[in-house]
C-alpha positions in Angstrom: -64.5 138.2 38.1 -67.3 135.9 37.3 -66.7 134.7 33.7 -69.5 133.7 31.4 -67.5 134.3 28.2 -67.9 131.3 25.9 -64.3 130.3 26.1 -61.9 130.7 27.7 -64.4 130.7 30.5 -64.7 130.0 34.2 -62.3 127.3 35.4 -63.8 124.2 37.0 -64.0 124.2 40.8 -61.2 121.7 41.3 -58.8 123.1 38.7 -56.5 124.8 41.3 -56.3 121.6 43.4 -55.4 119.5 40.3 -52.7 122.0 39.3 -51.1 121.6 42.8 -51.4 117.8 42.5 -49.7 117.9 39.1 -46.8 119.9 40.5 -46.4 117.7 43.5 -46.5 114.5 41.3 -43.4 115.5 39.3 -45.1 114.7 36.0 -44.5 118.3 34.8 -40.8 117.7 34.9 -40.9 114.4 33.0 -39.7 113.9 29.5 -42.6 113.4 27.1 -41.0 110.2 25.9 -40.9 108.8 29.4 -42.9 105.9 30.8 -44.5 108.4 33.2 -45.9 110.5 30.4 -47.0 107.5 28.4 -48.9 106.2 31.5 -50.6 109.6 31.8 -51.6 109.6 28.1 -53.0 106.0 28.5 -54.9 107.2 31.5 -56.7 109.8 29.5 -57.6 107.2 26.9 -59.0 104.9 29.5 -60.9 107.6 31.3 -62.6 108.8 28.1 -63.8 105.2 27.7 -64.9 104.8 31.4 -66.4 108.2 32.1 -67.5 109.4 28.6 -68.5 106.2 27.0 -65.9 106.3 24.2 -66.2 103.1 22.3 -63.2 100.7 22.2 -61.2 101.3 19.1 -61.7 105.1 19.1 -58.4 106.7 20.0 -57.5 110.0 21.7 -54.8 112.3 20.5 -53.6 115.8 21.4 -53.1 119.1 19.5 -52.7 122.7 20.5 -56.3 123.6 19.8 -59.4 122.8 17.8 -58.5 125.5 15.3 -55.2 123.7 14.6 -57.3 120.6 13.8 -58.9 122.5 10.9 -55.4 122.9 9.3 -54.2 119.5 10.2 -57.1 117.9 8.5 -56.7 119.9 5.3 -52.9 119.3 5.1 -53.3 115.6 5.8 -55.8 115.1 3.0 -54.7 117.5 0.3 -56.1 115.5 -2.5 -59.5 114.7 -0.9 -62.8 116.5 -1.4 -64.3 118.3 1.5 -67.9 119.3 2.2 -68.5 122.0 4.8 -71.9 122.2 6.4 -72.4 125.2 8.6 -74.7 128.1 9.7 -72.3 130.3 11.6 -68.9 132.1 11.8 -66.8 129.2 13.1 -68.1 126.7 10.6 -67.4 129.3 7.9 -63.8 129.9 9.2 -63.2 126.1 9.0 -64.3 126.2 5.4 -62.0 129.2 4.7 -59.0 127.2 5.9 -59.8 124.5 3.2 -60.1 127.3 0.7 -56.9 129.0 1.7 -55.0 125.7 1.4 -56.5 125.1 -2.1 -58.4 122.0 -0.9 -61.2 120.8 -3.2 -64.3 121.7 -1.2 -68.0 122.6 -1.4 -70.3 124.3 1.1 -73.8 123.9 2.4 -75.0 126.9 4.4 -78.2 126.6 6.3 -80.4 129.0 8.3 -79.9 129.4 12.0 -83.6 129.4 12.7 -84.4 125.9 11.5 -83.0 122.4 11.6 -80.7 121.3 8.8 -82.7 119.3 6.2 -80.1 116.8 5.1 -82.4 115.5 2.4 -82.1 118.8 0.5 -78.3 118.5 0.1 -77.5 118.0 -3.6 -77.1 114.2 -4.0 -74.4 114.9 -6.6 -72.0 115.9 -3.8 -69.8 113.0 -3.0 -67.3 114.5 -0.5 -64.8 112.2 1.1 -64.7 114.3 4.3 -67.8 116.0 5.6 -67.2 118.8 8.1 -69.8 119.9 10.7 -69.9 122.1 13.8 -71.8 120.4 16.7 -72.4 123.6 18.7 -71.9 126.9 16.8 -70.4 129.3 19.3 -71.1 132.4 17.2 -74.9 132.1 17.4 -75.8 129.4 19.9 -77.1 126.8 17.5 -76.7 123.0 17.8 -76.9 119.9 15.6 -79.3 117.4 17.3 -78.6 113.7 17.5 -81.1 112.9 14.8 -79.5 115.5 12.4 -76.1 114.0 13.1 -77.6 110.6 12.4 -79.0 111.8 9.1 -75.6 113.2 8.1 -74.0 109.8 9.0 -76.5 107.9 7.0 -76.5 110.2 4.0 -72.7 110.2 3.7 -72.1 106.6 4.8 -68.9 106.3 2.7 -67.4 109.5 3.9 -65.4 110.4 7.0 -67.5 112.7 9.2 -65.5 115.3 11.0 -67.1 117.3 13.9 -65.8 120.4 15.6 -67.3 119.8 19.1 -65.5 122.7 20.9 -68.5 124.2 22.7 -70.1 120.9 23.3 -67.6 118.2 24.4 -67.8 117.6 28.2 -71.1 119.5 28.2 -73.4 117.0 26.4 -73.7 113.3 25.9 -72.1 112.3 22.6 -73.1 109.6 20.2 -69.5 108.8 19.0 -70.7 106.5 16.2 -72.2 109.6 14.4 -68.7 110.7 13.3 -65.2 109.5 12.7 -63.2 112.6 13.6 -64.1 114.6 16.8 -62.1 117.5 18.1 -62.4 120.3 20.7 -60.4 122.7 22.8 -60.5 122.3 26.6 -61.2 125.9 27.6 -64.9 125.7 27.3 -67.0 122.8 28.7 -64.0 121.1 30.2 -63.4 124.2 32.4 -59.7 124.1 31.9 -57.0 126.6 30.9 -56.6 127.1 27.2 -53.7 125.6 25.2 -54.8 122.0 24.6 -56.8 120.4 21.9 -58.3 116.9 22.0 -58.6 114.9 18.8 -60.6 111.6 18.7 -60.6 109.2 15.8 -62.7 106.2 14.9 -61.2 102.9 13.7 -62.3 103.8 10.2 -60.6 107.2 10.4 -57.4 105.6 11.7 -57.4 103.1 8.8 -58.0 105.8 6.2 -55.2 108.0 7.7 -52.8 105.1 7.7 -53.4 104.3 4.0 -54.6 107.4 2.3 -53.4 110.5 4.1 -50.2 112.5 3.5 -47.5 113.1 6.1 -45.7 116.0 4.4 -46.3 118.2 7.5 -44.5 117.4 10.7 -47.8 117.4 12.7 -49.8 115.4 10.1 -52.6 113.1 11.1 -50.4 110.1 9.9 -47.6 111.0 12.3 -50.1 111.9 15.1 -51.7 108.4 14.8 -48.3 106.6 14.5 -47.0 108.3 17.7 -50.3 107.8 19.5 -50.2 104.1 19.0 -47.5 104.0 21.7 -49.1 106.8 23.8 -46.6 109.4 22.5 -47.0 112.7 20.7 -45.3 114.3 17.7 -44.2 117.2 19.7 -43.6 118.3 23.3 -47.2 118.5 24.5 -49.0 120.6 27.1 -48.4 118.1 29.9 -50.2 120.2 32.6 -53.2 120.4 30.3 -53.2 116.7 29.8 -52.9 116.0 33.5 -55.8 118.4 34.2 -57.9 116.8 31.5 -57.3 113.3 33.0 -58.5 114.5 36.4 -61.5 116.4 34.9 -62.7 113.3 33.0 -63.4 111.5 36.3 -66.1 114.2 37.1 -68.0 113.8 33.8 -71.4 112.1 34.1 -74.8 112.1 32.4 -76.5 113.8 35.4 -74.4 116.9 34.7 -75.5 116.9 31.1 -79.2 116.8 32.1 -78.7 119.6 34.7 -77.0 121.8 32.1 -79.9 121.3 29.6 -82.5 122.0 32.3 -80.7 125.2 33.2 -80.6 126.3 29.6 -84.3 125.7 29.3 -84.9 127.9 32.3 -82.7 130.6 30.8 -84.6 130.5 27.5 -87.9 130.8 29.3 -86.6 133.7 31.4 -85.3 135.8 28.5 -88.2 135.1 26.3 -90.2 137.4 28.6 -87.4 140.0 29.1 -88.1 143.5 28.1 -84.8 144.3 26.4 -83.0 141.0 25.8 -84.5 138.1 23.8 -83.1 134.8 22.5 -81.6 134.9 19.0 -82.5 131.3 18.4 -86.2 130.6 18.8 -86.6 127.1 17.4 -86.1 124.7 20.4 -84.6 121.9 18.3 -81.6 124.0 17.3 -80.9 125.7 20.6 -77.4 124.9 22.0 -77.4 123.6 25.6 -74.1 125.3 26.2 -74.1 128.8 24.6 -77.0 131.3 24.9 -77.1 134.2 22.4 -79.4 137.1 23.3 -80.3 140.0 20.9 -81.2 143.5 21.7 -80.9 147.2 20.7 -77.2 148.0 20.0 -77.1 150.8 22.6 -78.6 148.6 25.2 -76.1 145.8 24.4 -73.2 148.3 24.9 -74.8 149.4 28.2 -75.4 146.0 29.6 -71.8 144.8 28.8 -70.4 147.9 30.5 -72.7 147.6 33.5 -71.9 143.9 34.0 -68.2 144.4 33.8 -68.4 147.1 36.5 -70.2 144.5 38.7 -67.4 142.0 38.1 -69.2 139.9 35.5 -67.8 139.1 32.1 -70.1 138.0 29.2 -69.3 137.4 25.6 -69.8 140.0 22.9 -71.7 139.1 19.7 -69.7 137.4 16.9 -69.7 137.7 13.2 -72.8 139.3 11.7 -74.3 139.4 15.1 -71.4 141.3 16.7 -73.2 144.6 17.5 -76.7 143.5 18.5 -76.1 140.3 20.6 -74.4 139.0 23.7 -73.3 135.4 24.3 -73.5 133.6 27.7 -71.7 130.4 28.4 -73.7 127.7 30.2 -70.8 125.3 31.0 -70.4 122.7 33.7 -68.1 124.9 35.7 -70.9 127.5 36.2 -73.2 127.0 39.2 -76.8 127.9 39.7 -75.6 130.5 42.2 -73.5 132.0 39.4 -76.5 132.4 37.2 -78.6 133.8 40.1 -76.0 136.5 40.4 -75.9 137.1 36.7 -79.7 137.4 36.3 -79.9 139.7 39.3 -77.2 142.0 37.8 -79.1 142.1 34.4 
């Protein structure tokens, strides 16, 4: 099957080779407190710095998923005020976690068809943690670098947290725009699901050390304490970490440019399609990694059924767009030949 589902999606071309290498290396049998595992963890940190321009002082940690990070943040800062800025289902779900855990929070909901105007946010809001979604998987929108910069400037005294699940490893990241970054690896990294990556700025680490709570076993405080010696709070997904380490060596800015150019082509192609058109028209808010197409409900059902019969998986619509849209991943694991096959089938 050719998988364009926006996560879990197609595995990267070298994933099977790296799995075999992991088995042969013996690392999968090693204790997670062993020197061998600590060296692997350290290698991931160094490769983020080398291949993904992570600034010195920013530190990498591991969780089970990005979704778990929503809960970890809320539980680690139970007495802090949160601001959730979102325009789609996953940003809303993150907000609902704060609500369910009785965290003090406010929300700013903005339209999918225009850029967020940060200046319109009520200046009486003084949240200590500002939560944003870099690429909203439910609708195919994206926060541009200059919007991220505006948020950073407007909330200069806050910790900025970014769910970057459908973006990390698919775009260039300006790490200084936020203090807390997290993602799952089953999207742009092109890896099997079951591993979350959490990255913290020096300011976030300092705040966690002095102001967060560690009442939960997997709290941020304990995650940071263990990470200082390249260890984890729990027995981690060692295979996933090994695959991540190998995958990082293949990340480069040329891939990011190619991905953006391919998405531009896809938008142009479907803008002229008879039955499927882009949900997101405004170029500045179009995600480079997830394309959402709208159409008649009956046609949407027909095209999903037809593609599946041809061995091609695409994503159904999500949230309020569930019945009248489809979603197509444009991840680094996908090739131009994959898309030629998809477009021909459509």
